[in-house]
N, C-alpha and C positions, 0 to 999 in steps of 0.2 A: 233875968239878971245874973243868975249863976252861970248861964250859958255864955253871956258876954264876958264874964270874968275868966271862964275857961278858955275862951277864944283868945282873949288878950294875953293870958299866960302862955298859951301855945305859941303865939307870935313872938313873945319875948324870948322863949326858949329857942325858937328857930333862929332868931337874930343872934342870940348868944352862941349857938352852935356854929353859925356861919362865921361870926367874928373870930371865935376860937379857932376854927379851921383855918381861917386866913392867917391869923398870927402864928399858928403852928407851922403852916406851910411856908410862910415868909421866914420864920426862924430857921426852918430846915434848909431853905434855899440859901440863907445867909451863912449858915454853918457849913454847908457844902462848898460855898464859894471860897472858904479859907483853905480847902483841900486842893484847889486848883493851883498848880505850880509847875514850873519847868526847871529841870536840872541842866545846868550848863557848866562848861569847863573853860577856864581862862589860862593861857600859857604865857610865860615870860622866859626869855632866854638871853644869855650874855656870853660872849666869847671872852675868856680871861687867859692870862698868862701866869704860869707858875712863878711863885716868889721864893720858893725854897727847894733845894736839891739835896738829896741824900744818895751817896754813892759808895756802896761797900765794895772794896777791892780785896778779894780773898786770895792771900798768898799761899802757895803750896810748895813745900821743899821736901825732897826725899834723899836719904843717904844712909849708908851702913854705919857711919860714925856720927853719933849724936852731936858731939861738939862741932863737927864740921857742918852738920845740918843747921845748927843754931847760927853759926857764922854766916852761912849762905842766906838764912832768913834775915839777919840783920842787914846784910848787903842789899838784899832785895827791898827791904823797907826804906833804906836810904835812897834807892833808885826811885821808888814811888814818890817820896817827898821831893826829890829833885824834879821829877816829872811835873808835879803839881806846881811847884814854885816857878818853873819856867813858863807856865801858862797863867801866872798871876793869880793862882788860887791860894788863899790864906791857909798855910799848913798848920797854923795854930788851931784851926777848926777840924783837923784830922786827928783821930785818936785810935790807938791800938785796942783791939777787942778780941776776946775769945781765943787765946792761944790754946792749941791742942796738940799733944804729942802721942803718936800711936807707935807701939812696938809690934810690928807685924808678926814677929816670931812668938810673941807672948799672947796671942789672941785667945780668948776664953774657950772658943769652940774649935781649937786646933789651929796652930800657927802655920804659916806658909814659909817653910825653910828655903824655898826656891825663889822667893820674891826678890826682885832686883835691888830693892832698898828695904833695909830692916826698919828704919825710922822714917815716919812721915809726920811733918809738922805743918799745921795750918794756922794762920792768923789773919785777922781781918783789919784792914785799915779803913775805918769809917770816916768818910769825908762829908762834912755838912757845910753847905754854903747858901748864902742869901743872894748869890749871883748865878742863877741857873744857866745863863747863856755861856758862862765860862766852863761850867761843868759839862754842858752839852758838847761844846767844842772839844774839850779834853777827851771826852768819851769817844769821839770820832778818831782820835789819834792814839788810842790805847795800844795799837800795834807797835809803837815805839818802845813800850815797856817790854813787850815780848821779844823785840829785837835785842834788847839789853839783857836778855836771859831771865827775865822775871816770869815765873809761871803763875798764871791767874786761873781761878776757878770761880764760876758764879755760885756754885753750891746750892743745896736745897734750902739753906737758911734764908736766902734772900730772893727766892723765886727765880725768874728767868735771867737775872743778872742785869748789869747796866744801871745807870742812875734812875732814881725815882724822883719824879717832879711833883711837888705839892703846891696847891693853892690854899693859902691860909686865911685869906681875907673875905671869907664867905659872909660873915656877919655884916660887913660894910655894905653888901649888896642887897641884903634881905628886905629892908623896908621899901626900897624903890621897886624891887621886883614883885613883891606882894601887891603893891598898889597897881602895878602894871597888869598883873594877872587878874586882879579883881575888875579892873576897867575892861579888860578883854572879855571877861565873862559877862559883864553887864551889856556890852555891845551885842553879844550873841543872844542874850535874853530879850533885849529890845527888838531884835530882828524877829525872833520867834513870836513875841507878843504882837508885833505888827502884822505878821503873816496870819495869825489866828484871830485878828481883830480884837485884841485885848490890850491891856495896859499892865505895866509892872506896878505891884502894890508894895513891894518891900522884900526883904530877905527872910526866908523861912529858916534856912540852915546854911552854914558855910563851913567848908573844910579848907584850911590854908594850903594843905598839900605838903609834900616832902621835897626838900631841895636835893637834887642829885648833880654830881659832877661827872660828866661824860667825856670821852675823847672827842676832840674837835672833828677829827676825821674818822668817822665811824665805819669800820670795816671788820670782817672776820679776822680774829687773831690779833687785833690792835688793842692794847690795854691802855686805859686812861692814864695810869701812873707813869707810863713811859713817854708820854707826849708833853712837850713844853707848853703847848696851847691846848686849852680845854673849853668845854661848853658847860655852863651852869644852867639848869632848867628847874622851874617849879610849875606845877599844874594845880590850880585851885579849883575846887568843885563847889558850886553855890546853887542852892534852890531859891528861885525867885517866885513869890506869890503873884498870881495873875488876877486881874479884875476886869470886868466888862466895861 
């Protein structure tokens, strides 16, 4: 009788171990299935046109007589304003900035008494316009100012010189572009799942990505801010869970 009881207990233990092993194994397999995922990227791009132009015109005047230099600067400033008005650019949006007077003879580390001009005056006419097309056209005719005797300098303060074209409506594009990038990523994930004989189970992790504004015509030496037309791009990175 005792032998029968021992045999029955052994059978129950064996069954329990077998079931326990099945549940543990099944749970492990299920747990591991959540680690199966694919990382894909979705891209969205738009060609856009600048809606704001900033054009710093840096005037430079040199003379041995300070009063005469100031008069020349005033004349050159009027020439610039006339130039802008002739091209239907609102001169009310042009402001004078950063006047600077240098006495070459009085330089801290030794003046240059042989300099052709004792006084050098610089001043910037900063033009701001919501009509970039007009600014672009005017910048192509800047030689007219030089012909009128106006000396211009790009100066280190404003980089390579010329107008800067800005696109300010990025926030208007973000929702649609994010949706497009997400849809593009899902298409890539579905293709991967199909090729691996799996299905998409959901999103494990998502990174919206950073919006960047690039020159439309990408080439060495071409800066985005100098181009009227630009390219907006966002790349989203998404991890999709896979299931059998």
